[in-house]
C-alpha positions in Angstrom: 0.0 0.0 0.0 1.4 3.4 -1.0 1.9 6.2 1.6 -0.9 8.6 1.9 0.0 12.0 3.4 -3.6 12.9 4.0 -6.7 11.2 5.5 -10.3 12.1 5.6 -12.8 10.8 8.3 -16.5 10.9 7.8 -19.0 12.3 10.4 -19.3 10.3 13.6 -23.1 10.0 13.9 -23.0 7.5 16.8 -20.5 9.0 19.3 -18.1 11.7 20.2 -14.9 12.9 18.6 -11.8 14.4 20.5 -8.6 15.8 19.3 -5.7 15.4 21.8 -2.6 17.5 22.1 1.0 16.4 22.0 1.0 13.4 24.4 4.8 13.1 24.5 4.8 9.7 26.3 2.3 10.5 28.9 -0.1 7.7 28.1 -1.1 7.0 31.7 -2.4 10.6 32.0 -4.1 10.2 28.6 -5.9 7.0 29.8 -6.9 8.8 32.9 -8.4 11.7 30.9 -10.3 9.1 28.7 -11.7 7.5 31.8 -12.8 10.9 33.2 -14.7 11.7 30.0 -16.3 8.2 30.0 -14.8 7.4 26.7 -16.6 4.6 24.8 -14.2 2.9 22.4 -17.1 1.3 20.6 -18.4 4.6 19.3 -16.1 7.5 20.3 -12.9 8.5 18.4 -9.6 10.3 19.2 -7.5 12.2 16.8 -3.9 13.1 17.7 -1.9 16.2 16.6 1.2 14.1 16.7 4.2 14.0 18.9 3.2 10.9 20.8 6.7 10.1 21.7 9.7 11.5 23.5 10.3 13.2 26.9 7.6 11.4 28.8 7.9 8.2 30.7 6.0 5.8 28.2 6.9 6.6 24.7 7.1 3.0 23.6 3.3 2.7 24.3 2.7 4.8 21.1 2.7 1.5 19.1 -0.1 0.2 21.5 -2.5 3.1 21.0 -1.8 3.2 17.2 -3.1 -0.3 16.9 -6.5 0.8 18.5 -9.3 1.2 15.9 -10.6 4.3 17.7 -7.2 6.1 17.8 -5.9 8.1 14.8 -2.8 10.1 14.7 -0.7 12.3 12.3 3.1 12.6 12.3 4.7 15.2 14.4 8.3 16.4 14.2 9.4 13.9 16.9 8.0 11.1 14.9 9.9 12.5 12.0 13.2 12.6 14.0 12.6 8.9 14.8 12.2 8.0 11.2 15.1 10.2 10.1 17.5 8.7 12.7 17.5 5.4 10.8 19.6 6.7 8.1 21.6 9.6 9.7 23.8 9.0 12.8 24.0 12.8 13.6 20.2 13.1 13.7 20.0 9.9 15.8 22.6 11.4 18.3 20.7 14.7 18.6 17.3 13.1 18.9 18.4 10.7 21.6 20.7 13.1 23.5 18.8 16.4 23.3 15.2 15.8 22.1 13.8 13.3 24.4 14.7 10.2 22.3 16.7 8.4 25.1 13.9 5.8 25.6 14.6 4.4 22.1 17.9 3.1 23.5 16.2 1.4 26.4 13.7 -0.7 24.5 14.4 -4.2 22.9 16.0 -3.6 19.4 13.6 -6.0 17.8 10.9 -3.4 18.4 12.7 -0.7 16.4 11.6 -2.0 13.1 8.0 -2.5 14.0 7.7 0.9 15.5 9.3 2.7 12.5 7.0 0.8 10.2 3.9 1.9 12.0 5.0 5.4 12.5 6.2 5.7 8.9 2.5 5.2 7.7 1.1 8.1 9.8 -0.3 10.9 7.6 0.7 14.6 7.8 -2.8 15.9 7.9 -6.3 14.8 8.6 -9.8 16.2 8.1 -12.7 15.2 10.3 -16.3 16.0 9.2 -18.4 17.1 12.2 -22.0 18.4 12.8 -20.5 21.9 13.0 -18.3 21.8 10.0 -15.0 20.3 8.6 -12.0 20.3 10.9 -8.4 20.0 9.8 -5.6 18.6 12.0 -2.0 19.4 11.4 1.0 19.2 13.7 2.7 22.6 13.4 1.6 25.0 10.6 0.3 25.7 7.2 2.1 28.1 5.0 0.6 31.6 5.4 -1.8 32.5 2.6 -2.2 28.8 1.4 -5.7 27.3 1.2 -6.5 24.0 2.9 -7.0 22.4 -0.5 -3.6 23.5 -1.9 -1.9 22.5 1.3 -3.2 18.9 1.3 -2.5 18.6 -2.5 1.1 19.5 -2.0 1.9 17.3 1.0 2.7 14.4 -1.3 5.6 16.2 -3.0 6.6 19.6 -1.7 9.2 19.3 1.0 8.9 22.9 2.0 5.2 22.5 2.8 6.0 19.2 4.5 8.6 20.9 6.7 6.2 23.7 7.6 3.6 21.1 8.6 6.1 19.4 10.9 8.3 22.1 12.2 7.0 25.7 11.7 6.0 28.3 14.3 5.8 31.2 11.8 2.0 31.7 12.3 2.1 31.4 16.1 4.9 34.1 16.2 2.7 36.3 14.0 -0.1 35.9 16.6 2.2 36.8 19.4 3.5 39.9 17.6 0.3 41.2 16.0 -2.5 39.5 18.2 -4.0 38.1 15.0 -3.6 36.1 11.9 -5.5 35.5 8.7 -7.9 32.6 8.6 -7.0 29.4 6.6 -9.5 29.3 3.8 -11.2 26.1 2.6 -11.7 24.7 6.1 -13.9 25.6 9.0 -11.3 25.0 11.8 -7.7 23.9 12.0 -6.2 22.3 15.1 -2.4 22.5 15.7 -0.1 21.2 18.3 3.7 21.6 18.5 4.0 24.9 20.2 3.6 24.7 24.0 1.1 27.3 25.3 0.0 27.9 28.8 -3.7 27.5 27.8 -5.3 26.7 24.4 -5.0 29.6 21.9 -7.9 30.3 19.6 -7.4 32.9 16.9 -9.4 33.3 13.7 -10.3 29.6 12.6 -7.2 28.2 14.3 -6.7 26.5 17.7 -3.4 25.5 19.4 -3.8 22.7 22.0 -0.2 21.7 23.0 -0.3 22.8 26.6 3.1 21.3 27.4 2.3 17.7 28.6 6.0 17.1 28.1 7.0 19.6 30.8 5.2 18.7 34.1 7.7 20.6 36.2 7.4 24.0 34.2 5.1 26.5 35.8 2.1 27.1 33.5 2.7 24.0 31.4 2.5 20.3 32.3 -1.1 19.8 31.0 -2.5 17.5 28.4 -5.4 19.0 26.5 -8.1 17.1 24.7 -10.6 19.1 22.6 -14.0 17.5 22.1 -15.2 18.5 18.6 -18.3 16.3 18.3 -21.1 16.8 19.3 -19.9 19.9 21.0 -16.8 22.1 21.5 -15.4 21.4 25.0 -12.0 21.3 26.5 -10.8 18.5 28.8 -7.5 18.8 30.5 -5.3 16.8 33.0 -2.0 17.7 34.7 0.9 15.3 33.8 2.9 15.6 37.0 2.3 12.1 38.6 3.9 13.0 41.9 1.5 15.9 42.3 -1.5 14.0 41.5 -3.7 14.3 38.4 -6.2 17.0 38.3 -8.9 17.0 35.6 -10.7 20.0 34.3 -13.5 20.5 31.7 -14.7 23.7 30.2 -16.2 25.2 27.1 -13.9 26.4 24.2 -14.1 30.1 24.5 -14.2 32.6 21.6 -10.9 33.7 20.1 -10.7 37.2 21.7 -10.9 35.6 25.2 -8.3 32.9 24.8 -5.3 34.6 23.3 -2.7 35.9 25.6 0.4 37.4 24.1 3.5 35.6 25.4 
Protein backbone atom coordinates (compact mmCIF):
# COMPACT_ATOMS: atom_id res chain seq x y z
CA UNK A 1 0.00 0.00 0.00
CA UNK A 2 1.43 3.39 -1.02
CA UNK A 3 1.93 6.14 1.56
CA UNK A 4 -0.91 8.64 1.95
CA UNK A 5 -0.02 12.01 3.46
CA UNK A 6 -3.67 12.96 4.01
CA UNK A 7 -6.65 11.12 5.48
CA UNK A 8 -10.32 12.06 5.61
CA UNK A 9 -12.79 10.85 8.25
CA UNK A 10 -16.55 10.89 7.84
CA UNK A 11 -18.93 12.32 10.40
CA UNK A 12 -19.28 10.21 13.54
CA UNK A 13 -23.05 10.03 13.91
CA UNK A 14 -23.01 7.52 16.77
CA UNK A 15 -20.50 8.91 19.25
CA UNK A 16 -18.09 11.67 20.20
CA UNK A 17 -14.88 12.85 18.59
CA UNK A 18 -11.87 14.31 20.41
CA UNK A 19 -8.56 15.84 19.33
CA UNK A 20 -5.71 15.35 21.79
CA UNK A 21 -2.64 17.55 22.02
CA UNK A 22 1.01 16.43 22.08
CA UNK A 23 1.06 13.41 24.43
CA UNK A 24 4.85 13.05 24.54
CA UNK A 25 4.82 9.67 26.24
CA UNK A 26 2.30 10.56 28.96
CA UNK A 27 -0.07 7.73 28.11
CA UNK A 28 -1.11 7.03 31.69
CA UNK A 29 -2.38 10.60 31.98
CA UNK A 30 -4.10 10.18 28.61
CA UNK A 31 -5.83 7.01 29.83
CA UNK A 32 -6.92 8.83 32.99
CA UNK A 33 -8.37 11.63 30.86
CA UNK A 34 -10.28 9.15 28.70
CA UNK A 35 -11.68 7.55 31.83
CA UNK A 36 -12.78 10.93 33.19
CA UNK A 37 -14.76 11.73 30.03
CA UNK A 38 -16.33 8.25 30.06
CA UNK A 39 -14.79 7.43 26.70
CA UNK A 40 -16.54 4.62 24.78
CA UNK A 41 -14.16 2.88 22.34
CA UNK A 42 -17.11 1.28 20.57
CA UNK A 43 -18.42 4.59 19.26
CA UNK A 44 -16.08 7.45 20.25
CA UNK A 45 -12.86 8.43 18.41
CA UNK A 46 -9.65 10.27 19.28
CA UNK A 47 -7.48 12.13 16.77
CA UNK A 48 -3.93 13.07 17.73
CA UNK A 49 -1.97 16.13 16.55
CA UNK A 50 1.24 14.06 16.67
CA UNK A 51 4.27 14.00 18.97
CA UNK A 52 3.11 10.87 20.72
CA UNK A 53 6.67 10.15 21.76
CA UNK A 54 9.75 11.56 23.55
CA UNK A 55 10.36 13.31 26.88
CA UNK A 56 7.59 11.48 28.76
CA UNK A 57 7.80 8.15 30.65
CA UNK A 58 5.93 5.82 28.27
CA UNK A 59 6.92 6.63 24.68
CA UNK A 60 7.07 2.96 23.73
CA UNK A 61 3.30 2.71 24.31
CA UNK A 62 2.65 4.76 21.17
CA UNK A 63 2.62 1.53 19.18
CA UNK A 64 -0.10 0.19 21.50
CA UNK A 65 -2.44 3.10 20.89
CA UNK A 66 -1.76 3.23 17.16
CA UNK A 67 -3.16 -0.30 16.97
CA UNK A 68 -6.54 0.74 18.40
CA UNK A 69 -9.32 1.25 15.85
CA UNK A 70 -10.58 4.34 17.68
CA UNK A 71 -7.20 6.15 17.80
CA UNK A 72 -5.92 8.08 14.76
CA UNK A 73 -2.71 10.12 14.70
CA UNK A 74 -0.75 12.31 12.34
CA UNK A 75 3.03 12.57 12.27
CA UNK A 76 4.72 15.18 14.43
CA UNK A 77 8.29 16.43 14.26
CA UNK A 78 9.33 13.96 16.98
CA UNK A 79 8.02 11.04 14.93
CA UNK A 80 9.92 12.51 11.99
CA UNK A 81 13.14 12.55 14.02
CA UNK A 82 12.62 8.89 14.88
CA UNK A 83 12.21 8.03 11.19
CA UNK A 84 15.16 10.17 10.05
CA UNK A 85 17.45 8.70 12.70
CA UNK A 86 17.52 5.36 10.86
CA UNK A 87 19.65 6.78 8.06
CA UNK A 88 21.55 9.58 9.77
CA UNK A 89 23.80 9.03 12.78
CA UNK A 90 23.97 12.74 13.61
CA UNK A 91 20.19 13.05 13.67
CA UNK A 92 20.04 9.91 15.81
CA UNK A 93 22.52 11.37 18.30
CA UNK A 94 20.75 14.74 18.47
CA UNK A 95 17.37 13.08 18.90
CA UNK A 96 18.39 10.64 21.64
CA UNK A 97 20.63 13.13 23.47
CA UNK A 98 18.83 16.47 23.27
CA UNK A 99 15.23 15.86 22.09
CA UNK A 100 13.82 13.21 24.42
CA UNK A 101 14.60 10.14 22.32
CA UNK A 102 16.69 8.38 24.98
CA UNK A 103 13.86 5.87 25.53
CA UNK A 104 14.68 4.41 22.08
CA UNK A 105 17.96 3.06 23.46
CA UNK A 106 16.20 1.40 26.38
CA UNK A 107 13.71 -0.78 24.51
CA UNK A 108 14.44 -4.17 22.85
CA UNK A 109 16.02 -3.57 19.45
CA UNK A 110 13.63 -6.02 17.79
CA UNK A 111 10.87 -3.44 18.38
CA UNK A 112 12.68 -0.73 16.38
CA UNK A 113 11.62 -1.95 12.96
CA UNK A 114 8.02 -2.50 14.05
CA UNK A 115 7.70 0.97 15.57
CA UNK A 116 9.32 2.66 12.57
CA UNK A 117 7.05 0.76 10.21
CA UNK A 118 3.87 1.87 11.99
CA UNK A 119 4.98 5.48 12.51
CA UNK A 120 6.15 5.71 8.90
CA UNK A 121 2.55 5.21 7.78
CA UNK A 122 1.15 8.14 9.76
CA UNK A 123 -0.28 10.91 7.58
CA UNK A 124 0.78 14.55 7.80
CA UNK A 125 -2.75 15.93 7.91
CA UNK A 126 -6.28 14.79 8.59
CA UNK A 127 -9.74 16.20 8.05
CA UNK A 128 -12.73 15.23 10.19
CA UNK A 129 -16.32 15.95 9.22
CA UNK A 130 -18.45 17.06 12.18
CA UNK A 131 -21.96 18.38 12.72
CA UNK A 132 -20.51 21.88 13.02
CA UNK A 133 -18.24 21.75 9.97
CA UNK A 134 -14.98 20.36 8.62
CA UNK A 135 -12.00 20.30 10.97
CA UNK A 136 -8.41 19.97 9.81
CA UNK A 137 -5.62 18.58 12.00
CA UNK A 138 -1.94 19.39 11.36
CA UNK A 139 0.98 19.16 13.75
CA UNK A 140 2.70 22.54 13.40
CA UNK A 141 1.62 24.98 10.68
CA UNK A 142 0.32 25.66 7.19
CA UNK A 143 2.10 28.18 4.93
CA UNK A 144 0.59 31.64 5.36
CA UNK A 145 -1.86 32.46 2.57
CA UNK A 146 -2.19 28.85 1.41
CA UNK A 147 -5.68 27.33 1.27
CA UNK A 148 -6.46 24.00 2.90
CA UNK A 149 -7.02 22.39 -0.49
CA UNK A 150 -3.68 23.56 -1.87
CA UNK A 151 -1.93 22.50 1.31
CA UNK A 152 -3.16 18.90 1.28
CA UNK A 153 -2.55 18.57 -2.47
CA UNK A 154 1.13 19.52 -2.01
CA UNK A 155 1.87 17.27 0.97
CA UNK A 156 2.75 14.38 -1.32
CA UNK A 157 5.65 16.14 -3.04
CA UNK A 158 6.57 19.61 -1.73
CA UNK A 159 9.26 19.32 0.95
CA UNK A 160 8.89 22.95 2.02
CA UNK A 161 5.20 22.42 2.74
CA UNK A 162 5.98 19.17 4.56
CA UNK A 163 8.60 20.90 6.70
CA UNK A 164 6.16 23.65 7.64
CA UNK A 165 3.55 21.06 8.59
CA UNK A 166 6.05 19.38 10.91
CA UNK A 167 8.26 22.16 12.25
CA UNK A 168 7.03 25.72 11.64
CA UNK A 169 6.01 28.26 14.27
CA UNK A 170 5.74 31.18 11.83
CA UNK A 171 2.00 31.67 12.24
CA UNK A 172 2.14 31.44 16.02
CA UNK A 173 4.90 34.07 16.15
CA UNK A 174 2.68 36.30 14.02
CA UNK A 175 -0.12 35.88 16.56
CA UNK A 176 2.28 36.73 19.38
CA UNK A 177 3.51 39.90 17.67
CA UNK A 178 0.28 41.16 16.12
CA UNK A 179 -2.46 39.49 18.16
CA UNK A 180 -4.05 38.09 15.03
CA UNK A 181 -3.51 36.01 11.90
CA UNK A 182 -5.48 35.53 8.72
CA UNK A 183 -7.86 32.56 8.61
CA UNK A 184 -7.00 29.45 6.63
CA UNK A 185 -9.44 29.28 3.74
CA UNK A 186 -11.23 26.17 2.59
CA UNK A 187 -11.73 24.66 6.06
CA UNK A 188 -13.91 25.57 9.04
CA UNK A 189 -11.32 25.03 11.76
CA UNK A 190 -7.67 23.95 12.00
CA UNK A 191 -6.19 22.38 15.13
CA UNK A 192 -2.43 22.55 15.69
CA UNK A 193 -0.09 21.14 18.35
CA UNK A 194 3.72 21.55 18.42
CA UNK A 195 3.95 24.93 20.17
CA UNK A 196 3.57 24.70 23.96
CA UNK A 197 1.09 27.27 25.30
CA UNK A 198 -0.09 27.96 28.84
CA UNK A 199 -3.67 27.48 27.75
CA UNK A 200 -5.29 26.68 24.39
CA UNK A 201 -5.02 29.57 21.94
CA UNK A 202 -7.92 30.28 19.61
CA UNK A 203 -7.41 32.89 16.91
CA UNK A 204 -9.42 33.21 13.69
CA UNK A 205 -10.30 29.63 12.68
CA UNK A 206 -7.17 28.19 14.32
CA UNK A 207 -6.72 26.48 17.69
CA UNK A 208 -3.43 25.51 19.37
CA UNK A 209 -3.82 22.72 21.94
CA UNK A 210 -0.28 21.68 22.97
CA UNK A 211 -0.34 22.77 26.61
CA UNK A 212 3.07 21.33 27.43
CA UNK A 213 2.30 17.81 28.67
CA UNK A 214 6.01 17.09 28.15
CA UNK A 215 6.98 19.63 30.83
CA UNK A 216 5.21 18.68 34.08
CA UNK A 217 7.68 20.68 36.20
CA UNK A 218 7.39 23.92 34.22
CA UNK A 219 5.10 26.53 35.70
CA UNK A 220 2.06 27.08 33.51
CA UNK A 221 2.66 23.97 31.37
CA UNK A 222 2.48 20.27 32.29
CA UNK A 223 -1.08 19.86 31.04
CA UNK A 224 -2.51 17.45 28.46
CA UNK A 225 -5.42 18.97 26.55
CA UNK A 226 -8.11 17.10 24.67
CA UNK A 227 -10.61 19.11 22.63
CA UNK A 228 -14.02 17.55 22.09
CA UNK A 229 -15.15 18.48 18.57
CA UNK A 230 -18.28 16.33 18.26
CA UNK A 231 -21.07 16.78 19.25
CA UNK A 232 -19.94 20.00 21.00
CA UNK A 233 -16.81 22.07 21.48
CA UNK A 234 -15.44 21.38 24.93
CA UNK A 235 -11.96 21.31 26.50
CA UNK A 236 -10.84 18.46 28.77
CA UNK A 237 -7.49 18.77 30.54
CA UNK A 238 -5.29 16.83 32.97
CA UNK A 239 -2.02 17.67 34.70
CA UNK A 240 0.84 15.33 33.82
CA UNK A 241 2.86 15.57 37.05
CA UNK A 242 2.34 12.11 38.53
CA UNK A 243 3.86 13.00 41.88
CA UNK A 244 1.55 15.98 42.30
CA UNK A 245 -1.50 13.89 41.44
CA UNK A 246 -3.70 14.21 38.39
CA UNK A 247 -6.19 17.08 38.26
CA UNK A 248 -8.87 16.95 35.57
CA UNK A 249 -10.68 20.05 34.28
CA UNK A 250 -13.47 20.44 31.71
CA UNK A 251 -14.61 23.74 30.18
CA UNK A 252 -16.13 25.17 27.04
CA UNK A 253 -13.87 26.38 24.23
CA UNK A 254 -14.10 30.15 24.49
CA UNK A 255 -14.16 32.63 21.58
CA UNK A 256 -10.86 33.71 20.11
CA UNK A 257 -10.74 37.12 21.78
CA UNK A 258 -10.97 35.52 25.25
CA UNK A 259 -8.33 32.83 24.79
CA UNK A 260 -5.38 34.64 23.25
CA UNK A 261 -2.76 35.95 25.65
CA UNK A 262 0.43 37.42 24.12
CA UNK A 263 3.55 35.67 25.41
